[in-house]
Every structure is written in C-alpha cells, then in structure tokens.
C-alpha positions as CSV (number, residue, x, y, z in Angstrom):
1,M,59.0,129.0,183.6
2,N,56.1,126.1,184.0
3,T,58.3,123.2,183.6
4,E,56.7,119.9,182.4
5,I,57.3,116.8,184.3
6,E,57.2,113.9,182.3
7,V,57.1,110.3,184.0
8,C,58.4,107.2,182.5
9,I,56.3,103.9,183.4
10,D,55.9,100.7,182.8
11,N,52.8,99.5,184.4
12,L,49.1,101.0,184.9
13,E,49.6,101.0,188.6
14,S,52.3,103.6,188.4
15,L,50.2,105.7,186.2
16,H,47.9,106.0,188.5
17,N,50.8,107.3,190.9
18,A,52.4,109.2,188.2
19,L,48.8,111.5,187.8
20,S,48.2,111.6,191.5
21,G,51.9,113.2,191.6
22,G,51.3,115.8,189.3
23,A,53.0,114.4,185.9
24,S,52.4,116.6,183.1
25,R,52.8,113.8,180.6
26,I,53.1,110.2,180.4
27,E,56.0,108.1,178.5
28,L,54.5,104.8,178.3
29,C,56.6,101.4,178.5
30,S,57.6,98.1,179.0
31,S,60.9,97.1,180.9
32,L,62.0,99.9,182.3
33,T,65.0,97.8,183.6
34,L,66.0,97.4,180.1
35,G,65.6,101.5,179.2
36,G,62.3,100.9,177.9
37,L,60.6,98.9,175.5
38,T,57.3,99.3,173.5
39,P,54.2,98.5,175.9
40,S,51.4,96.1,174.7
41,F,48.8,97.3,172.6
42,G,46.6,96.5,175.5
43,M,48.5,98.8,178.0
44,M,48.2,101.4,175.0
45,K,44.5,101.1,174.9
46,Q,44.0,101.4,179.0
47,A,46.8,104.0,179.1
48,A,44.8,106.2,176.7
49,I,41.3,105.6,178.9
50,I,43.0,106.3,182.2
51,S,45.1,109.4,181.6
52,S,44.4,112.8,181.9
53,V,47.5,114.0,180.3
54,P,49.2,113.4,176.9
55,V,50.8,109.9,176.7
56,Y,53.9,109.1,174.4
57,A,54.8,105.5,173.8
58,M,58.3,104.2,173.7
59,I,58.7,102.6,170.0
60,R,61.7,100.5,170.9
61,P,61.6,96.7,169.5
62,R,64.4,95.3,171.9
63,Q,66.9,96.4,174.6
64,G,70.6,97.4,173.4
65,D,71.7,100.0,170.5
66,F,69.6,101.8,168.2
67,I,70.7,100.1,165.1
68,F,67.3,98.4,164.0
69,D,67.3,96.1,160.8
70,N,64.4,96.1,158.2
71,D,62.5,93.8,160.1
72,D,63.1,96.1,163.5
73,M,61.7,99.1,161.2
74,L,58.9,97.2,159.9
75,C,57.7,96.3,163.4
76,M,58.1,99.9,164.6
77,L,56.0,101.3,162.0
78,E,53.4,98.9,162.6
79,D,53.6,99.7,166.5
80,I,53.0,103.6,166.0
81,E,50.0,102.6,164.1
82,A,49.0,100.9,167.0
83,C,49.5,103.9,169.3
84,A,47.5,105.7,166.7
85,N,44.5,103.2,167.0
86,A,44.7,102.8,170.5
87,G,44.0,106.6,170.9
88,L,47.6,107.6,172.4
89,D,49.3,111.2,171.7
90,G,52.7,110.1,170.4
91,V,55.8,108.2,170.2
92,V,59.3,107.9,171.5
93,L,61.9,107.0,169.3
94,G,65.5,107.3,167.6
95,V,67.6,105.4,165.2
96,L,71.4,105.5,164.9
97,T,74.1,104.6,162.0
98,P,76.7,102.8,163.2
99,N,79.2,105.4,163.5
100,G,76.6,107.2,165.8
101,S,75.0,109.7,163.5
102,I,71.0,110.0,162.7
103,N,69.5,107.3,160.3
104,M,67.9,109.8,158.4
105,P,66.5,107.5,156.1
106,K,64.9,105.5,158.3
107,M,63.9,108.5,160.9
108,L,62.1,109.8,158.0
109,Q,60.2,106.7,157.4
110,L,59.0,106.6,161.5
111,A,58.3,110.4,161.4
112,D,56.6,110.3,158.4
113,K,54.2,107.5,159.7
114,A,53.9,109.3,163.2
115,H,53.1,112.6,161.3
116,S,50.6,110.9,158.9
117,L,49.0,109.8,162.0
118,K,48.8,113.1,163.8
119,L,51.1,111.9,166.8
120,G,54.0,113.8,168.2
121,I,57.3,112.8,168.2
122,T,59.9,112.8,170.9
123,F,63.7,111.7,169.9
124,H,65.2,109.5,173.0
125,R,68.0,109.1,174.3
126,A,69.7,107.6,171.7
127,I,71.1,111.2,171.2
128,D,73.1,110.5,174.2
129,Q,75.1,107.6,171.9
130,S,75.4,110.2,169.0
131,S,79.0,111.2,167.8
132,D,77.8,114.8,167.1
133,F,74.9,116.2,169.2
134,Q,74.7,119.5,167.4
135,A,74.6,118.3,163.9
136,A,72.1,115.4,165.3
137,L,70.3,118.2,167.1
138,E,69.8,119.8,163.5
139,Q,68.8,116.6,161.7
140,I,65.7,116.0,164.7
141,I,64.6,119.0,164.3
142,S,64.3,118.7,160.5
143,L,62.5,115.2,161.3
144,G,59.6,117.8,162.9
145,C,59.7,116.2,166.5
146,E,58.6,118.2,169.2
147,R,61.5,117.4,172.0
148,I,64.5,115.7,172.7
149,L,65.1,113.6,175.7
150,T,68.9,113.7,177.0
151,S,71.2,113.5,179.7
152,G,73.3,115.7,178.3
153,L,75.5,112.8,176.8
154,A,76.6,111.9,180.5
155,L,75.7,109.1,183.0
156,N,73.1,111.4,184.5
157,A,71.6,114.8,183.5
158,E,72.9,116.6,186.7
159,L,76.6,115.5,185.4
160,G,75.8,116.6,181.9
161,I,74.5,120.0,182.9
162,D,76.9,122.1,180.4
163,V,75.8,120.2,177.3
164,L,72.2,120.3,178.4
165,A,72.8,124.0,178.2
166,E,74.5,124.3,175.1
167,M,71.6,122.2,173.5
168,V,69.0,124.9,175.1
169,K,71.0,127.7,173.5
170,Q,71.3,125.9,170.2
171,A,67.6,125.0,170.3
172,D,66.6,128.3,170.4
173,G,63.0,127.8,171.1
174,R,63.0,125.4,167.8
175,I,62.7,122.0,170.1
176,D,62.2,121.1,173.3
177,I,65.1,120.1,175.2
178,M,64.2,117.6,178.2
179,A,66.4,116.2,180.6
180,G,66.4,113.1,181.6
181,A,68.3,110.2,184.1
182,G,68.9,110.4,188.1
183,V,66.4,113.5,188.1
184,N,65.0,114.0,191.6
185,A,63.5,116.4,194.3
186,A,67.1,117.3,195.3
187,N,68.5,118.4,192.0
188,A,65.6,119.0,189.7
189,K,65.6,122.9,190.3
190,M,69.4,123.0,190.3
191,I,69.1,121.4,186.7
192,Q,66.4,123.5,185.4
193,S,67.9,126.6,186.4
194,A,71.1,125.9,185.1
195,T,69.9,124.6,181.7
196,Q,66.7,126.6,181.2
197,V,65.3,123.2,179.8
198,P,61.6,123.1,179.9
199,A,60.6,119.8,180.7
200,L,62.1,117.4,183.4
201,H,62.0,113.4,182.6
202,L,62.1,111.0,185.7
203,S,60.5,107.4,186.6
204,G,59.9,108.2,190.2
205,K,60.8,104.3,190.8
206,S,60.2,102.7,193.8
207,T,59.0,99.2,194.8
208,R,56.2,97.5,196.9
209,P,55.6,93.8,198.3
210,S,53.9,91.3,196.2
211,L,50.2,90.2,197.4
212,M,51.4,86.7,197.0
213,E,50.5,85.1,200.7
214,N,53.3,82.7,199.6
215,N,56.6,82.7,198.2
216,S,58.2,79.9,195.7
217,S,61.9,79.5,195.1
218,A,61.0,79.3,191.8
219,Q,62.4,82.4,189.6
220,M,60.7,83.9,186.5
221,G,63.6,86.0,185.2
222,N,67.1,86.4,186.2
223,D,68.5,85.3,189.6
224,D,68.9,88.7,190.5
225,I,65.3,90.1,190.3
226,D,63.0,89.4,193.1
227,D,59.6,88.5,191.9
228,Y,58.3,89.6,195.1
229,Q,59.2,93.1,194.8
230,I,56.8,95.1,192.5
231,P,58.5,98.2,190.5
232,V,56.3,101.4,190.7
233,T,56.1,105.0,190.3
234,D,56.0,106.7,193.6
235,A,53.4,109.6,193.9
236,N,55.3,111.2,196.2
237,K,58.8,111.3,194.4
238,I,56.8,112.9,191.3
239,S,55.2,115.7,193.6
240,D,58.0,116.6,195.5
241,V,59.7,117.4,192.3
242,R,56.9,119.4,191.3
243,A,57.3,121.2,194.5
244,S,60.9,121.8,194.4
245,L,60.6,123.5,191.4
246,I,58.3,126.3,192.7
247,A,60.1,126.5,196.2
C-alpha cells in the first residue's frame, strides 16, 4: 500500500520543510499548539503558490470544543470561501452537538459550501470526542467527506490501534481513515500495518533558535512559551517516516 503522509504546519517555513521531507498533502493551520486554528488568507494564498502537493486549510475559528454558534458558522463559511479564493484544494473541519454526535444541520451547511466551491473535505479529530464513532462515521460518509483524521479516540494513534482498525473495516473503502497524533518513524509502520489505514498524519515538530541577536525579558504570550525558540517542521522527521514505511 502506498501510504499518504499528511503534514500539519502553522508557518510557511514548515511548508518548505514538509515538502522537502516528502509530504503527500499539507494541512495548513495557525496555532498548532492549540490543536490548529484557521490560517490567515495571506498564508493560504502563499501556501497555494509554494506547494507542489494538495493543501487543505483548517476551518476552526477558536480553540476548545467543536460546538460552534451562528457567529462561528458565518465565520467558517467565509473562511471556506477564502480557501477557494486562495487557490487551496480543500478544508478540514468538524462540528459536534453537546451530546457528542455530529451536528448534521451545521455540517451540511459547511459541506455544501465546500462542495459548491470544488473543495475536498477532511473531517478532523472532532470524531475523537464523539459519543458513537460508528454512527459518526456513517454520517461523515453521507456528507461526502474524503477522509477522517482520527487517533482512534485515544490519546495517540498508537493507543488507538484497535478502534482505527475497526474504522477502516467499517469504512470499507468508502472514505479514507487517516491516523494522527503521536505518529513518528518509530511507530508509523506498526500503526499502518496493524490498522491498514491508507494515510498517516503528523507535524514532524521541532524548534530552531530565533535569529534575534539580543534577547528581551518581554514576553509576547504565555510565560511558558519561549519567544526565542521557533517551532518548525523537521524535514528529516517526515522523510524518516516515509522511509520507515518501506523498510
């Protein structure tokens, strides 16, 4: 099986690194430390210019849960249109109800908008907070989504192997199941072999030092964030995962 490798990034430096490492597809976000939020229009446009592989943008207006009100929905619909205008290939999204089921009325709105603009759809890890993943999977298929990103409802994909395998069997080729969370070169082949997922998702995260020559005591955000360490995708971590799958 030729396993796809999707790399999630939140800066354009990481985009170059992901492509160099052999990414099959890009999930474009802002704020990966918050689980990924919607990237800016400028970032979308530049990613479309740079990338030689499909780019899907996260459509998530805030951190936290996946219960979105009408203001959030209007924002998400505009952001889906921005993705198309920027020249991207698809969107990554998901909406739940308070009881953990798929919010079908709202998902239909978002999916219809994406389809009308010829954008592909990945349903993201909101499914990992669902109350019934088997029912959720069938609903997501009915929405015309291409794939589901999931850890198998576990802390990471390695721990979620059994559920991932169940999802692949239930999907039966109707939708791709993409395993994500904690995927690396040490476990990628095992996860893929045990579950038969056609795609793996990772960030290949690392950091590099800032180019600033002088440090300041001023903090731009939370005290536990070092402004002089820049988070970036490590191209070697991506290429190592690819190599591990064919070893």
